C-alpha positions as MATLAB code, in Angstrom:
seq = 'MMRQYELLERVAAYNPNVDEALLNRAYVYAMTKHGGQKRASGDPYFSHPLEVAAILTQMRLDDATIATALLHDTIEDTDATRAEIDQMFGPKIGKLVEGLTKIGRLAFVSQADKQGENLRKLLLAVAEDVRVLLVKLADRLHNMRTIHWVPVHKRGRIAQETMEVYAPLAGKMGIFWMREELEHLAFHVLHPEEAAFIEGKLADKRAEVGSILTDIETELSERLEASGIKAKVMGREKKPYSIFAKMQRKAINFDHLSDIYGFRILVDTTADCYAALGVVHTKWQSVPGRFKDHISTPKQNGYRSIHTTLVGPRKQRIELQIRSHEMHRLAEYGIAAHAFYKDGKMVRQGELARDSEAYSWLRQTIELLSDVDGGAAEFLEHTKLELFQDRVYCFTPRGKLIALPPGATPIDFAYQVHTDVGNTCTGCRINGHSRPLVTPLQSGDEVEIVCKEGAHPPSAWNALAVTGKARAAIRRANREQDRRKFARLGRQLYEAEVVRRADTDIPSLGVAAERLGHPDTESLAYAIGSSAMSASDALAALGFDAGEAPPSAAPANGVSVKIRGHGEDLPITFSPKHTTIPGDRIVGVLQPGEGVMVYPAGANEALAAVAADPHSWVDVSWDLSESSGTLYKAVVRVVAKNGSGVFADLAGALKASQSDLSELTVVMKTPDYRELNLHIEVRDAAHLSRVIEHLQRLDSVVEAARASH';
ca = [
      -9.567   24.903   32.243;
      -6.034   24.096   33.468;
      -4.029   26.914   35.165;
      -0.451   27.203   34.711;
       0.829   26.622   38.213;
      -1.135   23.001   37.454;
       0.390   22.361   34.363;
       3.861   22.904   35.665;
       2.819   20.449   38.766;
       2.209   18.057   36.603;
       5.540   17.942   34.591;
       7.542   18.389   38.017;
       5.644   15.247   39.491;
       7.865   13.399   36.925;
      10.949   15.626   35.965;
      11.952   17.380   39.132;
      14.551   19.500   36.738;
      11.513   21.153   34.607;
      12.319   24.524   32.872;
       9.615   26.027   34.084;
      10.501   29.261   32.344;
      10.084   27.892   28.899;
       6.818   26.212   29.599;
       5.988   29.476   31.262;
       6.755   31.373   28.239;
       4.798   28.836   26.113;
       1.735   29.117   28.332;
       1.632   32.837   27.744;
       2.430   33.046   24.001;
      -0.040   30.518   23.305;
      -3.033   31.862   25.140;
      -2.183   35.795   23.743;
      -2.166   34.611   19.997;
      -5.225   32.567   20.400;
      -6.612   35.325   22.286;
     -10.340   35.665   21.588;
     -10.849   32.619   19.456;
     -13.320   30.139   20.886;
     -13.956   26.035   19.870;
     -17.123   24.971   18.947;
     -18.119   24.388   22.487;
     -17.904   28.292   23.277;
     -14.980   27.371   25.480;
     -11.646   29.665   25.072;
      -9.322   27.903   22.134;
      -6.705   27.920   24.438;
      -8.359   25.228   26.264;
      -7.405   22.586   23.137;
      -3.710   23.280   23.232;
      -3.719   22.926   27.128;
      -5.945   19.455   27.284;
      -3.016   18.474   24.391;
      -0.431   19.275   26.702;
      -2.081   17.587   29.668;
      -2.570   14.221   27.677;
       1.070   14.314   27.380;
       1.929   14.821   30.714;
       0.196   11.379   31.292;
       3.067   10.064   29.086;
       5.701   11.582   31.036;
       7.415   13.317   28.129;
      10.009   16.182   27.924;
       9.388   20.050   28.633;
      10.191   20.752   24.606;
       7.372   18.189   23.398;
       4.903   19.753   25.999;
       5.815   23.359   24.796;
       5.283   21.981   21.312;
       1.657   20.702   22.629;
       0.640   24.342   23.695;
       1.886   26.161   20.712;
       0.671   23.363   18.112;
      -1.724   25.366   16.240;
      -0.217   28.757   16.589;
       1.355   29.262   13.202;
      -2.094   27.333   11.494;
      -4.572   29.093   13.320;
      -2.424   32.950   14.285;
      -0.722   35.589   13.045;
       2.455   33.403   14.649;
       5.629   32.893   11.996;
       7.936   30.198   12.328;
      10.670   32.890   12.671;
       9.083   34.204   15.516;
       8.710   30.624   17.264;
      12.147   30.231   16.544;
      13.453   33.816   18.176;
      11.348   32.878   21.391;
      11.652   29.084   21.903;
      14.606   27.914   19.701;
      14.719   26.262   16.522;
      13.932   23.107   17.790;
      10.490   23.412   18.967;
       9.918   25.848   15.826;
      11.034   22.766   13.766;
       8.436   20.513   15.969;
       5.151   23.145   15.730;
       5.923   23.668   11.758;
       5.327   19.487   11.344;
       2.431   19.692   13.077;
       0.952   22.344   10.687;
      -1.726   21.684    8.198;
      -1.073   22.194    4.090;
      -3.926   24.554    4.200;
      -3.307   27.043    0.979;
      -2.838   24.412   -1.635;
      -5.581   23.430   -4.202;
      -6.522   19.545   -4.099;
      -8.258   17.663   -6.242;
     -10.035   15.567   -4.103;
     -10.272   15.193    0.123;
      -8.358   11.997   -0.336;
      -5.425   13.886   -2.248;
      -5.716   16.723    1.104;
      -5.836   14.198    3.290;
      -2.490   12.156    1.888;
      -0.611   15.638    1.452;
      -1.292   16.241    5.232;
      -0.510   12.880    6.302;
       3.046   12.757    3.919;
       3.988   16.298    5.574;
       3.532   14.760    8.994;
       5.230   11.191    8.528;
       8.367   13.486    7.116;
       8.364   15.214   10.182;
       8.176   12.360   12.269;
      10.707   11.076   10.340;
      13.456   13.239   11.892;
      11.793   13.229   15.411;
       8.614   11.197   16.947;
       7.626   13.893   19.146;
       5.573   15.414   16.173;
       3.664   12.332   16.180;
       3.106   12.245   19.891;
       1.772   15.172   19.874;
      -0.342   15.049   16.604;
      -1.756   11.924   18.706;
      -2.747   13.824   21.737;
      -4.459   16.475   19.820;
      -6.546   14.060   17.714;
      -7.438   12.357   20.964;
      -8.437   16.108   22.514;
     -10.342   16.496   19.445;
     -12.575   13.341   19.452;
     -13.000   13.562   23.158;
     -15.036   17.111   22.116;
     -16.197   15.958   18.544;
     -20.286   16.214   20.013;
     -19.487   19.952   19.372;
     -18.352   19.436   15.745;
     -21.417   19.937   13.110;
     -23.101   16.616   12.560;
     -22.003   16.948    8.717;
     -18.184   16.941    9.591;
     -18.265   14.367   12.720;
     -18.037   11.314    9.951;
     -15.110   12.464    7.945;
     -13.008   12.906   11.150;
     -14.147   10.032   12.972;
     -13.479    8.000    9.774;
      -9.850    9.313    9.442;
      -9.494    8.820   13.103;
     -10.524    5.001   12.727;
      -8.266    4.753    9.269;
      -5.199    6.728   10.103;
      -4.396    7.706   13.671;
      -5.923    4.683   15.591;
      -3.845    2.345   13.791;
      -1.187    4.669   13.997;
      -1.140    4.810   17.642;
      -1.442    1.152   17.580;
       1.540    1.031   15.595;
       3.983    2.605   17.378;
       2.472    0.822   20.363;
       0.411    3.311   22.662;
      -2.202    0.668   23.078;
      -4.602    2.872   25.672;
      -4.478    5.616   22.980;
      -5.324    3.445   20.297;
      -8.271    1.647   22.267;
      -9.794    5.058   23.081;
      -9.458    6.912   19.851;
     -11.542    3.779   18.792;
     -13.796    4.047   20.744;
     -14.777    7.173   20.364;
     -14.575    6.884   16.540;
     -16.633    3.929   16.876;
     -19.532    5.583   18.723;
     -19.963    8.481   15.729;
     -19.465    6.146   13.233;
     -21.626    3.039   14.452;
     -23.992    4.669   17.147;
     -26.624    2.072   17.495;
     -24.438   -1.171   16.785;
     -22.215    0.559   19.919;
     -25.192    1.086   22.209;
     -26.584   -2.401   21.441;
     -23.020   -3.714   22.400;
     -22.748   -1.620   25.566;
     -26.277   -2.932   26.418;
     -25.057   -6.361   26.053;
     -21.779   -6.017   27.949;
     -24.337   -4.711   31.001;
     -26.142   -7.780   31.075;
     -23.156   -9.870   30.771;
     -21.572   -8.413   33.923;
     -24.946   -8.747   35.836;
     -24.851  -12.312   34.794;
     -21.022  -12.991   35.422;
     -21.096  -11.494   38.892;
     -18.293  -12.399   41.274;
     -16.902  -15.191   38.673;
     -14.191  -12.730   37.841;
     -13.262  -11.946   40.988;
     -13.059  -15.459   42.187;
     -11.463  -16.492   38.990;
      -8.436  -13.325   39.843;
      -8.329  -14.983   43.410;
      -7.728  -18.590   42.254;
      -4.895  -17.803   40.150;
      -3.248  -15.255   42.451;
      -3.157  -18.188   44.989;
      -2.025  -20.542   42.323;
       0.895  -18.586   41.283;
       2.084  -17.305   44.884;
       2.109  -20.926   46.015;
       4.423  -21.555   43.141;
       6.689  -18.949   44.662;
       6.097  -16.369   41.518;
       5.058  -12.825   42.884;
       2.407  -11.912   40.211;
      -0.709   -8.952   39.936;
      -3.463  -10.421   38.238;
      -6.041   -8.292   36.716;
      -9.475   -9.135   34.997;
     -10.578   -6.694   32.146;
     -13.318   -6.721   29.691;
     -13.244   -6.584   26.017;
     -13.882   -2.817   24.382;
     -17.039   -2.567   22.639;
     -15.301   -1.771   18.888;
     -13.097   -5.072   19.878;
     -16.572   -6.667   20.069;
     -17.568   -5.599   17.202;
     -14.629   -5.846   14.761;
     -14.456   -9.430   16.130;
     -17.918   -9.870   15.013;
     -17.920   -8.779   11.901;
     -14.634  -10.275   10.865;
     -15.704  -14.045   12.097;
     -19.342  -13.218   11.244;
     -20.988  -14.036   14.441;
     -23.351  -12.947   17.120;
     -22.944  -11.559   20.395;
     -23.926  -14.448   22.189;
     -21.287  -16.725   20.126;
     -18.209  -14.518   21.856;
     -16.442  -16.405   24.623;
     -13.613  -14.057   25.011;
     -15.274  -11.151   26.055;
     -13.289  -11.076   29.640;
      -9.592  -11.834   29.695;
      -7.017  -11.586   32.636;
      -3.562  -10.311   32.731;
      -0.657  -11.628   34.918;
       2.141   -8.811   35.336;
       5.296  -10.318   36.881;
       8.991   -8.907   37.401;
      10.986  -10.731   34.847;
      10.886  -12.404   31.793;
      12.012  -15.682   33.567;
       8.959  -15.563   35.362;
       6.680  -15.250   32.541;
       7.279  -18.522   31.111;
       7.219  -19.820   34.927;
       3.639  -18.722   35.068;
       3.018  -19.982   31.679;
       3.894  -23.196   33.095;
       1.974  -22.898   36.547;
      -1.375  -22.096   34.360;
      -0.804  -24.778   31.523;
      -0.307  -27.246   34.527;
      -3.269  -26.468   36.366;
      -5.687  -25.950   33.552;
      -6.080  -27.384   30.106;
      -4.799  -24.903   27.207;
      -6.916  -24.754   24.121;
      -4.984  -25.732   21.245;
      -4.235  -23.028   18.333;
      -4.227  -20.215   20.816;
      -1.189  -19.919   22.333;
       1.253  -16.848   20.977;
       4.658  -16.081   22.127;
       5.343  -12.510   21.421;
       8.201  -12.533   24.089;
      10.804  -14.770   21.880;
       8.727  -12.993   18.387;
       7.820   -9.352   19.305;
       5.385   -7.851   17.091;
       6.592   -5.084   14.549;
       5.943   -2.192   16.978;
       7.896   -4.092   20.089;
       5.235   -5.219   21.725;
       5.926   -8.375   23.789;
       3.906  -10.821   25.881;
       2.434  -14.311   25.938;
      -0.996  -14.935   25.066;
      -2.661  -18.575   25.898;
      -6.400  -19.189   26.394;
      -7.235  -21.973   29.051;
     -10.386  -23.522   30.013;
     -10.443  -22.217   33.638;
     -11.699  -22.974   36.871;
     -15.252  -22.141   36.153;
     -15.007  -24.755   32.884;
     -15.223  -21.390   30.227;
     -12.672  -20.257   28.322;
     -10.101  -17.455   29.784;
      -7.880  -15.785   27.824;
      -4.614  -14.941   29.567;
      -1.769  -12.597   28.813;
       1.565  -12.758   30.567;
       3.984  -10.217   30.610;
       6.615   -8.249   33.060;
       5.700   -4.981   34.446;
       8.374   -3.371   31.955;
       6.693   -5.127   28.949;
       3.286   -3.787   30.256;
       4.806   -0.193   30.568;
       5.907   -0.780   26.977;
       3.090   -2.107   25.950;
       0.762    0.619   27.520;
       3.229    3.733   26.109;
       4.724    2.254   23.196;
       7.639    4.085   21.746;
       6.481    7.073   24.207;
       7.845    5.000   27.100;
      11.266    4.271   26.106;
      11.986    7.435   23.592;
      12.687    9.937   26.251;
      14.235    7.771   29.526;
      17.531    5.496   29.968;
      18.492    4.305   33.275;
      15.348    6.659   34.930;
      16.953    9.794   33.577;
      15.411   11.987   31.141;
      16.847   11.484   27.475;
      17.382   15.436   26.655;
      16.067   16.784   23.010;
      13.700   14.279   22.239;
      16.240   11.616   21.371;
      14.437    8.521   19.962;
      15.262    4.918   20.075;
      16.163    4.552   16.669;
      16.563    0.832   17.131;
      13.209    0.244   18.346;
      10.589   -2.278   15.952;
       8.032    0.609   15.949;
      10.502    3.355   14.539;
      11.793    0.716   11.932;
       8.101    0.178   10.695;
       8.105    4.048   10.636;
      10.938    4.277    8.499;
      10.029    1.555    5.868;
       6.557    3.679    5.441;
       8.354    6.866    4.796;
      10.283    4.984    1.923;
       6.733    5.295    0.407;
       7.450    9.079   -0.016;
      10.145    8.050   -2.782;
       7.237    7.072   -5.200;
       6.467   10.793   -5.377;
       5.174   10.149   -9.130;
       2.005    8.386   -7.306;
       0.393   11.261   -5.581;
      -0.855   11.982   -2.011;
      -3.769    9.872   -2.311;
      -1.963    6.833   -3.701;
       0.246    7.236   -0.391;
      -2.655    7.612    1.649;
      -3.979    4.058    0.523;
      -0.501    2.365    1.060;
      -0.102    3.934    4.454;
      -3.550    2.675    5.211;
      -2.917   -0.769    3.865;
       0.264   -0.863    5.958;
      -1.651    0.687    9.417;
      -4.303   -2.216    9.398;
      -2.344   -5.208    8.915;
      -1.149   -7.740   11.509;
       2.070   -9.908   11.203;
       3.212  -13.349    9.347;
       6.999  -14.058   10.135;
       8.940  -15.691    7.510;
      12.310  -16.402    6.963;
      15.169  -15.938    4.313;
      17.609  -18.918    3.522;
      19.751  -17.302    5.670;
      17.987  -17.261    8.730;
      16.816  -13.134    8.597;
      13.106  -12.563    9.672;
      10.776  -10.910    7.289;
       7.284   -9.424    8.983;
       4.293   -9.135    6.488;
       0.419   -8.725    6.583;
      -1.533  -11.983    6.457;
      -2.276  -12.855    3.150;
       0.959  -11.820    1.653;
       2.547  -13.624   -1.020;
       6.543  -14.085   -2.306;
       5.880  -11.050   -4.217;
       5.595   -9.183   -0.950;
       8.001  -10.881    0.691;
      10.595   -9.994   -2.085;
      10.021   -6.474   -2.023;
      10.427   -6.164    1.627;
      13.796   -7.965    0.994;
      14.775   -5.532   -1.185;
      13.210   -3.480   -4.065;
      15.753   -4.429   -6.772;
      14.870   -8.467   -5.481;
      11.261   -7.643   -6.242;
      11.482   -6.009   -9.461;
      13.994   -9.043  -10.859;
      11.980  -11.639   -9.028;
      10.480  -14.707  -11.238;
       9.931  -17.263   -9.246;
      10.100  -18.785   -5.640;
      11.029  -21.873   -3.370;
       8.804  -21.874   -0.186;
      10.076  -24.327    2.363;
      12.564  -25.834   -0.091;
       9.349  -26.416   -3.069;
       8.886  -24.399   -6.146;
       5.788  -22.804   -5.546;
       3.285  -20.339   -7.453;
       4.362  -16.401   -6.578;
       0.334  -16.088   -5.648;
       0.720  -18.655   -2.716;
      -0.385  -16.730    0.814;
       2.534  -17.142    3.350;
       2.445  -18.647    6.911;
       4.353  -17.882    9.874;
       7.473  -20.100    9.494;
       7.943  -20.177    6.286;
      11.285  -20.128    4.945;
      11.167  -18.656    1.261;
      13.633  -18.529   -1.208;
      13.128  -15.519   -3.924;
      14.700  -16.845   -7.594;
      15.644  -13.861   -9.764;
      16.290  -12.946  -13.264;
      18.659   -9.986  -14.348;
      16.576   -7.583  -16.819;
      13.296   -8.954  -15.419;
      10.544   -6.541  -14.248;
       7.430   -6.823  -12.709;
       4.120   -7.212  -14.565;
       1.622   -4.599  -13.740;
      -0.883   -7.320  -12.873;
       1.749   -7.914   -9.826;
      -0.143   -4.800   -8.282;
      -3.685   -6.484   -7.844;
      -1.803   -9.293   -6.343;
       0.263   -7.209   -3.779;
      -0.728   -6.647   -0.124;
       1.921   -4.383    1.366;
       1.600   -0.722   -0.048;
       5.840   -0.826   -0.321;
       5.402   -3.531   -2.690;
       2.626   -1.773   -4.740;
       4.284    1.350   -4.564;
       7.487   -0.265   -6.025;
       5.670   -2.177   -9.022;
       3.550    0.987   -9.746;
       7.072    2.668   -9.852;
       8.813    0.111  -12.055;
       5.531   -0.104  -14.475;
       5.855    3.573  -14.797;
       9.694    3.691  -15.596;
       9.318    0.904  -17.957;
       6.535    2.648  -19.699;
       9.018    5.600  -20.027;
      11.791    3.840  -21.454;
       8.607    2.230  -23.880;
       7.744    5.751  -24.926;
      11.298    7.244  -25.558;
      12.338    4.285  -27.778;
       8.907    5.049  -29.867;
       9.575    8.719  -29.846;
      13.224    8.354  -31.148;
      11.945    5.939  -33.961;
       9.015    8.912  -34.777;
      11.780   11.544  -34.974;
      14.163    9.792  -36.800;
      11.096    8.370  -39.400;
      10.185   12.137  -39.628;
      13.366   13.400  -40.386;
      14.275   10.629  -43.003;
      10.754   11.559  -44.476;
      11.397   15.233  -44.796;
      15.130   14.264  -45.972;
      16.372   17.528  -44.867;
      20.116   17.363  -43.634;
      19.800   20.455  -41.653;
      17.594   18.701  -39.146;
      19.262   18.368  -35.781;
      19.858   15.383  -33.862;
      17.043   14.307  -31.052;
      19.772   15.384  -28.330;
      20.092   19.097  -29.938;
      16.516   19.506  -30.370;
      16.098   18.954  -26.665;
      18.470   21.179  -25.806;
      17.118   23.903  -28.059;
      13.859   23.211  -26.788;
      14.431   23.538  -23.118;
      14.280   19.468  -22.135;
      16.540   18.662  -19.709;
      17.703   15.480  -21.503;
      17.380   13.492  -24.625;
      14.906   11.322  -22.984;
      12.603   13.777  -21.680;
      11.828   15.046  -25.478;
      11.940   11.546  -26.755;
       9.110   10.661  -24.221;
       7.302   13.842  -25.093;
       6.936   12.524  -28.584;
       6.154    8.782  -28.038;
       3.561    9.728  -25.437;
       1.900   12.084  -27.686;
       2.835   15.230  -25.506;
       3.917   16.488  -28.630;
       4.518   15.011  -32.085;
       8.203   14.969  -34.023;
       6.454   17.417  -36.512;
       5.634   19.945  -33.744;
       9.075   19.497  -32.443;
      10.462   20.666  -35.851;
       7.965   23.138  -36.197;
       9.084   24.675  -32.941;
      12.506   24.661  -34.193;
      11.189   26.722  -37.222;
      11.118   23.635  -39.424;
       8.046   23.873  -42.110;
       5.337   21.532  -40.529;
       5.644   19.468  -43.941;
       2.597   17.412  -45.439;
       0.891   15.062  -43.315;
       2.109   11.189  -43.230;
       0.869    9.080  -46.176;
      -1.554    6.556  -45.906;
       0.039    3.864  -46.804;
       3.476    2.333  -46.609;
       6.333    5.003  -47.650;
       8.262    4.023  -50.542;
      11.616    4.925  -48.631;
      10.760    2.329  -46.257;
      10.839    4.020  -42.750;
       8.837    2.589  -40.351;
       8.651    2.015  -36.779;
       9.788   -1.837  -36.367;
       7.855   -3.976  -33.673;
       8.360   -7.397  -32.817;
       5.454   -8.523  -30.683;
       3.125   -7.036  -27.591;
       4.836   -4.457  -26.643;
       8.211   -6.273  -25.705;
      10.278   -3.118  -26.604;
       7.723   -0.675  -27.330;
       4.446    0.568  -26.281;
       2.732   -0.988  -28.786;
      -0.900   -2.984  -28.781;
      -3.044   -4.645  -31.158;
      -6.557   -3.858  -32.252;
      -8.622   -6.902  -30.263;
     -11.360   -6.871  -33.093;
      -8.797   -8.197  -35.368;
      -6.101  -11.109  -35.389;
      -2.882   -9.833  -36.550;
       0.351  -11.946  -37.198;
       4.111  -11.365  -37.804;
       3.811  -11.377  -41.649;
       0.728   -9.367  -42.099;
       0.121   -5.845  -43.858;
       0.361   -3.980  -40.881;
      -0.499    0.185  -40.168;
      -0.427    1.949  -37.095;
      -2.243    4.889  -35.120;
      -0.825    6.847  -32.315;
      -3.004    7.270  -29.379;
      -2.300   10.091  -27.140;
      -0.700    8.542  -23.769;
      -1.349    4.943  -24.856;
       1.110    4.049  -27.892;
       0.669    2.875  -31.192;
      -2.617    0.660  -31.495;
      -1.740   -1.677  -34.725;
      -4.409   -2.459  -37.382;
      -4.458   -4.787  -40.636;
      -3.533   -2.698  -43.230;
      -6.856   -1.577  -44.978;
      -9.081   -1.580  -41.229;
     -11.487    0.727  -41.196;
     -11.349    1.860  -37.993;
      -7.339    3.002  -38.781;
      -8.542    4.977  -41.905;
     -11.088    6.411  -39.230;
      -8.760    7.724  -36.669;
      -6.440    8.645  -39.603;
      -9.116   10.914  -41.278;
      -9.619   12.795  -38.006;
      -6.073   12.949  -37.346;
      -3.467   12.828  -40.575;
      -0.304   13.061  -38.071;
      -1.690   10.084  -35.993;
      -0.619    7.562  -38.971;
       2.459    5.439  -38.056;
       4.257    3.411  -40.681;
       4.750    0.312  -38.948;
       6.233   -3.114  -40.006;
       7.273   -6.412  -38.439;
      10.566   -6.842  -37.118;
      11.638  -10.257  -38.277;
      15.235  -10.108  -37.650;
      15.135  -12.199  -34.356;
      12.439  -14.166  -32.869;
      10.266  -13.127  -29.858;
       8.875  -16.473  -29.092;
       5.768  -14.635  -28.736;
       2.866  -16.579  -30.061;
      -0.208  -14.644  -31.936;
      -4.010  -16.030  -32.209;
      -5.376  -16.279  -35.733;
      -8.772  -17.744  -36.639;
      -9.209  -20.807  -39.524;
     -12.251  -21.351  -41.040;
     -12.483  -25.321  -41.815;
     -15.424  -26.824  -43.626;
     -15.307  -30.703  -42.868;
     -17.419  -33.696  -43.778;
     -19.428  -35.405  -40.960;
     -18.340  -38.626  -39.569;
     -16.664  -40.445  -36.916;
     -12.982  -39.197  -36.093;
     -13.261  -35.729  -37.541;
     -11.946  -33.891  -34.724;
      -9.290  -36.499  -34.015;
      -8.163  -35.729  -37.334;
      -7.886  -32.010  -36.695;
      -6.219  -32.258  -33.520;
      -3.623  -34.399  -35.138;
      -3.132  -31.831  -37.677;
      -2.544  -29.029  -35.408;
      -0.062  -31.315  -33.423;
       2.083  -32.564  -36.695;
       2.204  -28.417  -37.146;
       3.084  -27.621  -33.830;
       0.097  -25.429  -32.882;
      -2.136  -25.083  -29.921;
      -6.069  -24.896  -30.213;
      -7.552  -22.470  -27.871;
     -11.091  -22.481  -29.076;
     -13.249  -24.261  -31.355;
     -16.445  -22.863  -32.595;
     -19.228  -24.531  -34.808;
     -20.316  -22.135  -37.196;
     -23.247  -24.252  -39.110;
     -23.947  -27.834  -39.481;
     -25.689  -29.615  -42.211;
     -26.455  -33.425  -42.774;
     -23.281  -33.588  -44.807;
     -20.844  -31.160  -43.678;
     -19.950  -28.518  -40.945;
     -18.273  -25.557  -40.846;
     -15.592  -24.789  -37.578;
     -13.576  -21.688  -36.545;
     -10.645  -23.131  -35.464;
      -8.781  -20.392  -32.778;
      -5.097  -21.284  -32.833;
      -1.855  -20.344  -31.611;
       1.233  -19.390  -34.168;
       4.337  -17.939  -34.636;
       4.143  -15.835  -37.876;
       2.485  -15.981  -41.414;
       4.454  -18.841  -42.403;
       3.704  -20.967  -39.350;
      -0.187  -20.204  -40.133;
       0.368  -21.221  -43.753;
       1.881  -24.547  -42.888;
      -1.117  -25.314  -40.320;
      -3.398  -24.157  -43.222;
      -1.642  -26.899  -45.569;
      -1.804  -29.858  -42.966;
      -5.555  -29.398  -42.665;
      -6.128  -29.400  -46.028;
      -4.253  -32.658  -46.506;
      -7.238  -34.146  -44.553;
      -9.593  -36.404  -46.491;
     -12.298  -35.098  -43.950;
     -11.301  -31.437  -44.884;
     -13.249  -29.891  -47.776;
     -11.961  -26.351  -47.112;
      -9.282  -24.612  -45.169;
      -8.444  -21.328  -45.254;
      -8.025  -18.105  -43.011;
     -11.070  -16.436  -41.149;
     -11.106  -12.866  -42.124;
      -8.816  -10.486  -40.131;
];
């Protein structure tokens, strides 16, 4: 276990002004609090926070972060309190330690809920101070380094969480060395046989390659030096997990991989990067489609480098990365490389470069937390979606760059521009041409979103969206839309109940909401509309008699819920077993949480539902005051003579009556006649009558009538 003075020496090596008193207090306090606690390995528990602190010294972090690492488990695993830490180390360190404390005392429905809530708490703390994340990643790294001491039944869950959340989170923050090690350690736990196989293949490959790598390094170095470019050339081998992931992604075996070895060229300036690129492309043939300039277009986490693939000196493919030394430092340490240093000086109190690309991504992810109704598991799902994606770069018509994951559509683009743009999106133009909203976007596309005031996103978009931000916004908009529909239904149900009772003393819905303790009228209306309580129950709670159950037929006074169509203004659904069109006599059954199911009058299903619960009956009627433009399905039974041209006659009659045929079924055929079911689309009962009239006029039609509905 590292000694106290050794930790101080590590920090002093990069920060001569180290606050020794602070680190000494933290060291002694944490060691005392953890006392006789042991890790699964049998080592003193304090060895863990000490190793976490040691990892952070490699990243050259400030004194407060190192102290936080020493203290990070004290509130969670000892009798230490936030107040005590504030008193001894200051409120800033106290807040950092609290941000690292898991939520352990709540009852969660599932492991996903617990995992999601802890991630939510962590990211909220990270949004205020990124050092929380750096300590958490170092904490997870040491836990993974010692996972072989953890009981076998727990290893898989820890490794899966590491692979799905913490490794990609390190990558999003640009800390690539940590991402690679976390992936490596988790890979060996989750896929031990595959890991052993790939490592065996790599060993064979090294023996086969021999001195080729050194020879290529030498040739590249000499060629660059001859061109007056000061460069450092390094060969590198792909990590086992990276190889495994590519084999899975490309569906190829190990022997078909051509990029197991690559080379990195480090130069002094950005200009030298492009000069070096010119040298290698002039000398060796480049592979088409294998060039990426992440200097002019950095990745979302701030990563900058040129990637190219060449047919190299030995006529084999060589992957090259060309970057400056500063770019390399940022590539390895990411947000930690520039969060605490400016002009070679320590930035006190963990000031964060908040304009960095990595932090910009983090802020966008935190926006998902506003969707509190979605729950912790939903937040975890969205965050994983964001963590696992690379980027596609598109542009708005004004030239603003929008970064999206592969497979993203204009729907995702619209929500990335602004939530209101996504919610009112009705169409798009890609590179000046109208395209479907489900069109996958490509890097370089210019996307123009067409919006319409008052529009709202269909629920089906949730399955089409790729980004967590879009999915969260769509779900939130759908929930708000449903809430408005249920509230509108609740108002009508309350009004119908008041009219039915004909009691002038019954209070208005607003007064009722206040008396029943609801925050506003909308809340009580939603409760009634969603069947959390019935209008009758609400009146009973106000002291009015429950009254008789609603009648099982249309009321004499004509009070009913007015509907236009398929849930345009209300949570209305139509029975899938029946065809119902405007003008039919209809009844409604209130289904808890789903709204009103509409049936034809006399339908057995409706009668059975009302028999089970008389208060579920809802008097409904068509609102024919304004056409909604909705088409409804109806079935017409036709008996026609056999002969040529029958189907042409039927099609002509449908066209003349302005109806479309969606399906045709032959029910029966005899030598002289055939019976058909025509599934057509009509506006209302009057339109259906005109269709039947046109069919009956045909000489080939013996009988035409609406099929039983």
